[in-house]
C-alpha positions in Angstrom: -1.2 -5.4 9.2 -1.1 -5.3 13.4 -1.2 -9.7 12.9 1.9 -9.7 11.0 4.1 -7.1 13.5 2.9 -8.7 16.5 4.5 -12.4 15.2 7.4 -10.5 14.1 7.3 -9.6 10.4 8.2 -7.2 8.4 5.7 -4.9 6.9 6.0 -2.3 3.9 2.9 -0.3 3.8 2.3 2.1 1.1 0.2 4.9 0.0 0.0 8.7 -1.1 -1.1 10.7 1.9 2.3 10.7 3.6 0.1 12.0 6.6 -1.8 8.7 7.2 1.5 6.6 6.7 2.8 8.6 9.7 -0.1 8.0 11.6 -0.2 4.1 10.4 3.1 4.0 11.7 2.7 6.1 15.6 -0.5 3.7 15.9 1.8 0.7 16.4 4.4 -0.6 19.1 6.2 -2.2 16.9 7.1 0.8 14.4 10.5 -0.9 14.1 9.3 -3.2 11.7 7.1 -1.3 9.7 8.3 0.6 6.8 5.9 3.5 4.9 6.6 4.5 1.2 4.5 7.6 0.2 4.1 6.3 -3.5 1.5 6.6 -6.4 1.0 3.0 -7.7 -0.4 4.9 -11.1 3.0 5.9 -11.6 4.3 2.6 -12.9 8.4 4.0 -13.1 8.7 5.3 -9.6 6.7 2.1 -8.2 9.3 -0.1 -10.0 12.1 1.7 -8.6 10.4 1.6 -4.7 9.5 -1.8 -5.4 13.1 -2.6 -6.5 14.5 -1.2 -2.7 12.6 -3.2 -0.8 12.6 -6.6 -2.5 12.0 -10.0 -1.4 8.4 -9.5 -1.0 7.0 -12.8 0.5 3.0 -11.8 1.3 1.3 -9.2 -0.9 -2.1 -8.1 0.6 -4.0 -5.7 -1.5 -6.0 -2.9 0.2 -6.7 -0.4 -2.3 -9.8 0.2 -4.5 -12.2 2.5 -6.0 -15.9 3.2 -6.2 -17.6 3.4 -9.0 -21.4 3.3 -8.6 -22.2 1.3 -11.9 -22.3 -3.0 -12.1 -19.4 -4.4 -11.6 -19.2 -5.4 -15.9 -20.0 -2.1 -16.4 -17.0 -0.7 -15.2 -14.7 0.7 -17.8 -10.7 1.4 -18.1 -11.3 5.3 -18.1 -13.4 4.9 -14.3 -10.4 2.9 -13.0 -8.0 5.1 -14.3 -9.3 8.3 -13.0 
């Protein structure tokens, strides 16, 4: 994110925690290039509406994940959805 901002790129940070997003914005001097969206990506309709407001998107970096203490091939859909 910092490299994009430092070179004049516009960044949209998405997360469920408004406090963390505000903290992220306060960490950079290029705050005018950083937009934050409080959004739960598991809600498809809200996600679609939010993305349509910020189009076009030229690059996407997904830095989200889940942790399950099982081998990858044993991960189930219910583990991902929880």
